[in-house]
C-alpha distance (Angstrom), angle and dihedral (degrees) to the residues before:
residue distance angle dihedral
M1 . . .
D2 3.81 . .
K3 3.81 123.8 .
Q4 3.83 94.0 -97.3
E5 3.80 92.1 53.3
E6 3.80 90.8 45.7
I7 3.82 91.8 52.6
R8 3.82 91.7 45.0
E9 3.82 89.8 53.3
G10 3.81 90.5 50.1
V11 3.81 92.2 51.4
L12 3.80 91.0 46.0
M13 3.82 91.0 51.3
R14 3.81 91.4 53.8
I15 3.81 93.1 49.0
A16 3.81 91.6 45.1
S17 3.81 93.1 50.1
A18 3.82 90.7 53.4
S19 3.83 90.4 47.6
D20 3.82 92.7 46.7
A21 3.80 92.4 51.1
W22 3.79 90.5 50.5
A23 3.82 93.7 46.9
F24 3.82 92.8 47.0
T25 3.81 97.9 47.4
G26 3.80 101.2 25.1
I27 3.77 85.9 -133.6
R28 3.75 123.5 104.9
L29 3.80 101.1 -121.6
L30 3.77 94.3 176.3
T31 3.78 126.2 41.2
P32 3.80 119.7 -138.6
D33 3.83 86.8 -104.8
D34 3.82 89.7 55.4
V35 3.81 90.9 51.5
A36 3.81 91.2 47.3
D37 3.82 89.9 50.7
E38 3.81 90.5 49.7
I39 3.80 91.2 50.7
L40 3.82 93.1 47.5
A41 3.81 90.7 48.5
Y42 3.80 90.1 50.5
L43 3.82 92.8 48.5
H44 3.82 89.6 47.7
S45 3.82 90.2 51.5
Q46 3.82 88.6 53.4
G47 3.80 91.8 54.2
A48 3.80 97.8 -105.7
V49 3.81 112.1 162.1
L50 3.77 137.9 178.8
K51 3.79 118.9 -112.1
V52 3.79 107.9 -132.5
E53 3.77 136.9 -170.3
G54 3.72 115.2 -137.0
K55 3.75 150.1 101.4
L56 3.74 124.5 -25.4
P57 3.79 116.0 -109.0
A58 3.81 111.6 -87.8
L59 3.79 90.1 -107.9
L60 3.82 90.3 61.8
Q61 3.79 99.0 40.2
K62 3.77 112.0 114.6
Q63 3.78 124.9 -131.7
G64 3.77 129.4 -151.0
P65 3.77 141.0 50.9
H66 3.83 95.8 -47.1
R67 3.80 95.1 44.8
E68 3.83 96.3 126.4
F69 3.81 93.6 50.6
A70 3.81 92.3 44.2
E71 3.82 92.4 50.6
K72 3.83 92.6 48.5
D73 3.80 89.9 49.2
L74 3.81 91.9 48.6
K75 3.83 92.1 48.3
R76 3.82 89.9 49.9
R77 3.80 92.7 49.5
L78 3.82 92.5 46.7
A79 3.82 90.8 50.2
Q80 3.81 91.3 48.8
S81 3.79 88.4 52.0
G82 3.80 91.4 53.9
Y83 3.79 98.6 -104.1
A84 3.80 118.9 136.9
A85 3.78 136.2 177.1
V86 3.79 111.1 -114.5
E87 3.77 139.5 177.5
P88 3.82 129.5 -163.4
L89 3.80 120.8 -95.2
I90 3.78 90.1 -127.0
K91 3.77 117.3 43.0
E92 3.78 114.0 -134.1
T93 3.79 115.5 -118.2
N94 3.78 124.0 -149.2
D95 3.80 99.7 -135.8
């Protein structure tokens, strides 16, 4: 089973468990928001991330008169190499 199939099975299990609990008791034990939160938490635990467009990290930002061209060129070369900017599905809180 590849990673996509494994993640799909995990999502399906979470949806099925919410449906089974509802069918068995006749009472909705989990709201749709609860199920969505469960699925997002599961995807986060599997390392799923969001690909984002945005600025280069400060370390890679170019300085000087041709900064804009240099940054576009660097972004293009990074993308061609398979690198992408990502952020987690669930943002960490500092509680």
